[in-house]
VOGU-100807 format. One record per residue (C-alpha): z, x, y. Coordinates in steps of 0.001 Angstrom, whole numbers, padded with zeros to 6 digits, always signed. Each point is the difference from the previous one (the first is absolute). Layout:
// VOGU-100807
ZXY ...
// end
This chain:
// VOGU-100807
+134082+120722+177156 -000754-001931-003211 +002466-000649-002828 -001135+003002-002077 +000486+002381+002937 +003422-001475+000740 +000951+000391-003657 -001125+003595-000127 +002047+000771+003094 +003088-001780-001267 -000074+001701-003427 -001161+003558+000782 +002418+002846-000679 +002257-002152-002206 +001465+000663-003461 -000424-003604-001314 -000703-003551+001131 +001279-002963-002022 -002341-001866+000064 -003018+001098+002006 -001845-003241-000682 +002914-001950+001520 -000116+002131+003102 -003764-000491+000292 +000524-003741-000100 +002664+000157+002667 -002245+001999+002272 -002900-002361-000629 +002132-002958+000929 +001323+001385+003322 +002827+002199+001273 +002481+001007-002675 +003458+001278+000923 +001390+003319-001305 +003475+001355+000165 +001828+003254-000789 +003656+000558+000009 +001930+003118+000913 +003704+000434-000666 +001322+002104+002940 +001806+002785-001834 -000933+003617+000506 -002368+001326+002679 -003627-000923-000363 -002408+002713-000988 -003731+000636-000567 +000038-001951-003284 +000721-003179+002073 -002902+000879+002334 -002539-000480-002729 +001087-003653-000424 -000249-000478+003751 -003625+001056-000219 -000553-002811-002606 +001480-002558+002388 -002641+001064+002539 -002636-000773-002704 +001507-003439-000537 -000248-000750+003722 -003531+001294+000038 -000781-002362-002897 +001137-002949+002112 +003335-000513-001738 +003306-000955+001527 +002692+002629-000547 +003773-000277-000059 +002406+002955-000384 +003421-000912-001374 +002820+002328+001084 +002129-000714-003069 +003387+000815+001481 +002113-001797-002560 -001937+001646-002843 +000859+003437+001476 +003692-000719-000540 -000335-001831-003325 -001727+003094-001559 +003210+001898-000692 +000857-000083+003690 -002676+002556+000865 +000476-001155+003581 +003586-000700+001116 +000367-003535+001275 +000964+001156+003526 -003301+002009+000283 -002396-002810-000974 -000794-001100+003510 -000595+003543+001210 -002173+000961-002998 -001944-003264+000238 -000826+000772+003640 -001041+003534-000979 -002200-001275-002810 -001776-002498+002229 -000608+002546+002727 -001287+002593-002506 -002267-002504-001783 -001469-001090+003355 -000664+003640+000836 -001706+000641-003363 -002119-003211+000300 -001157+001151+003448 -000778+003521-001222 -001928-001448-002965 -002369-001716+002378 +001298-003602+000065 +001967-002018+002538 +003699-000519-000984 +000047-003121+002142 -002240-001605-002661 +002853+000328-002524 +002954-002346-000297 +003347+001654-000640 +002813-001877-001700 +003448+001119-001093 +001307-001214-003356 +003291-001155+001483 -001885-002414+002223 -000832-002277-002977 +001632+001350-003165 +003343-001583+000987 -001485-003504+000454 +001429-002733-002225 -003290-000783-001778 -000663+003675-000751 +003507+000543-001323 -000237-003093-002242 -003301+001125-001415 +001391+003485-000591 +002862-001496-002054 -002420-002104-002013 -002158+003024-000750 +003115+002098-000868 +000999-002642-002558 -003369+000359-001729 -000331+003772+000011 +001577+002361-002513 +001647+003210+001144 -002452+002050-002067 -002989-001855+001626 +001298+000720+003479 +000725+003650-000840 -003470+000450-001544 -001702-001485+003031 +001849+002229+002483 +000229+003134-002145 -002418+002012+002151 +001489-001169+003318 +003708-000476-000222 +002451+002841-000624 +001246-000443-003556 +003153+001154-001802 +001849-000720-003231 +002070-002498+001984 -002480-001760+002312 +001262-001909+002994 -000769-003687+000379 -001997+000647+003190 -002649+001896-001917 -000477-002951-002299 -000415-002457+002867 -002468+002344+001742 -003096-000925-001992 +000790-003750+000119 +000328+000142+003782 -003195+001961+000317 -001707-002707-002081 +001354-002733+002284 -001091+001989+003042 -003652-000456-000999 +000435-003773+000160 +002243-000052+003006 -002581+001987+002038 -002830-002167-001340 -001842+003123-001148 -003227-000248-001992 +000017+003673-000672 +002976+002222-000905 -000655+003627+000778 +002059+002999-000967 +000070+003272-001933 -000882+000004-003655 +003726+000422-000665 +000398-003586+001188 -002211-001292-002863 +002864-001222-002201 +001471-002085+002804 -003249-001589+001012 -000937-000802-003552 +003297-001854-000131 -001054-001777+003187 -003282-001161-001532 +001877-001226-003083 +002891-001827+001808 -001155-001342+003292 -002142-002817-001352 +003131-001459-001558 +001836+000266+003298 -002277-001836+002358 -002222+003000+000840 -003291+001482-001089 -000664+003215-001929 -001006+002613+002598 -002879+002341-000202 +001509+003461-000389 -001503+003137+001607 +001570+003257-000998 -000211+003352+001803 +000032+003215-001983 +003199+002139+000192 -000878+003384+001420 +001034+003202-001683 +002507+002176+001741 -001139+003260+001620 +002060+001897-002605 -001817-001800-002826 +000998-003084-001925 +001521-003095+001613 +000926+000170+003693 +003716+000132+000481 +001734-001261+003135 +002845+002490-000645 -002309+003049-000333 -001119+001136+003403 -002664+002304-001460 -001688-002942-001781 -000783-002144+003080 -001052+000118+003614 +002477-001665+002335 -001396-001932+002958 +002073+002112+002363 -001116+003353-001459 -001684+002193+002582 -003410+001499-000482 +001336+003353-001211 +002231-001680-002613 -002825-002175-001265 -002380+002925-000303 +002608+002068-001757 +000902-002815-002476 -003683-000578-000856 -000552+003783-000245 +002778+000221-002585 -001196-003107-001855 -000984-000284-003639 -003770+000114+000177 -001533+001877-002962 -003678+000873+000330 -002301-002487-001589 +002763-002464-001009 +000514-003531+001178 +003071-001173-001960 +003278+000008+001931 -001792+001535+002918 +001697-001495+003001 -002227+001876+002489 -003103-001711-001359 +001762-003399-000111 +001138+000243+003663 -003570+000771+000962 -001460-002816-002064 +002402-002805+000921 +001006+000936+003511 -002006+002654+001815 -003586-001058-000915 +000633-003739+000665 +001449+000828+003437 -002864+002420+000785 -002496-002632-001064 +001665-002529+002335 -000302+002519+002822 -003581+001031-000852 +001084+003597-000573 -000750+002612-002719 +002272+002343-001960 -000718+003638+000860 +001207+002987-001967 -000220+003368+001740 -000580+002975-002256 -001512+003524+000313 -003712+000445-000328 +000544+002145-003110 +001468-003057-001706 -002753-002366+001065 +000847-000617+003597 +001335-003279+001506 -000677-003185-001952 +000092-003614+001179 +000721-003008-002160 -000882-003572+000932 +001484-001539-003190 +002964+000832-002218 -002255-000251-003087 -002087+002944+001097 +003132+002081+000646 +001454-000796-003351 -003245+000833-001747 -000103+003418+001584 +003688+000579-000764 -000278-000892-003652 -003167+002107-000328 +001753+003042+001402 -002143+000097+003135 +003010-000696+002227 +003106+002176-000424 +003563-001240+000568 +000577+002892+002440 -002736-001414+002262 +000862-003702-000618 +003777+000141+000691 -000042+001177+003625 -002588-002608+000919 +001876-002687-001878 +003328+000940+001632 -001569-000159+003481 -001665-003317-000676 +003134-001610-001409 +001959+001187+002998 -002611-001434+002341 +000126-003354-001783 +003806-000314+000313 +000160+001524+003513 +000036-003335+001876 +002751-001285-002267 +001988+003145+000358 -000232-000095+003757 +000978-003616+000181 +003104+000528-002123 +001140+003155+001619 -000295-001710+003383 +002749-002401-001196 +002889+002226-001186 +002458-002910+000221 -002077-001985-002526 +000196+002878-002497 +003621+000787+000701 +001189-003584-000521 -001985-000445-003207 +000869+003384-001538 +003118+001302+001730 +000688+002482-002798 -003234+001820+000833 -000559-000495+003752 +003520+000045+001430 
// end
């Protein structure tokens, strides 16, 4: 695989790359390292799965990949995870991420997992954090983390340290590429700005798009109807997709189309499978799609109706998450210890 092919694989299905020329140079020079961090707060859902698919692309492009289980961040962000649940939720996140990587067609053994508490309490890290805090205004820290950290009229200090620690994580993990959702843009632009003055290098930033919720608009972790949980059974997934916002001929805020584009079709492509929609002969009969682009073209043109698309999409999404669902449900203690309020 030449550099151009590796670059295409590493950047496909992304919202933005800052800067693509820098990533191209890294690939041309050898084996760049990429990292993504997850704060182990609420249960993981299908929105996380799309980022797992991207990690499989990084591995396929010959990159080294590190996943940071950012346990301390999970407590710093308005105590979204109680301190006494950090270990259990970190264990759940690693197990779930490994399951998603496997289901996405890559080998989780090729990924290095690190917990933030393993290095963020080191003396050198703490000293650099204090130096950075001395140089950063409150408004700058708030602006950087505004799309990530829970905000209020009286913000807690932890939320202000959050973006500075995430910046230092890039250097501590020796990452050439910082990967995350487009909501992380403010933090990683801060990283590109500050790290060169703190002994590091500005990372290349690769951003994943944030998927719309099934109920339209932004996906909400607190709205069960807006997302597919990784433990949802087939019937529940099909029902949620069947009730989803999916107006005929419209792309904007259409979570059904986005799930197909960023998760289902990449996984089907990895497996060498096609997407099949069953429909009565009077409505054109069954139709098979090899690419998402062809499906979207038909949908926008009115040749594919939501009533035909939704059942097939629901079944396909359920099939994609099935290995993850089975792996998690086979470990009830893992779920119970991480989320006792739900699984006790």
